[in-house]
Phi, psi and omega in degrees: 000143180231145176251128181258183185293350178286347181295129178249006177077029182289340176072014175300318181300316181293323181296327183258354181293118182286352183245009182049045184262007184231131172242151182231115173227084185086316179212151181294145177224128183262127184258185186290352176286350182296129176249012178058043177285343176070017174299321180299322179298317181295326185264352179286116183289345182251002181064033185275355180240136178223158178268002180287134179272000000 
């Protein structure tokens, strides 16, 4: 999963991540707990997260 420059740090992705794989300090950061379920992609209002490598 990748976070692009559209991220404004709203933390919607972190709030809905079932694996606690996202931290937000100014901008979202995805950690090694990520299993690529793509829940964050669904909840990001700005489309700032993608599963594209």
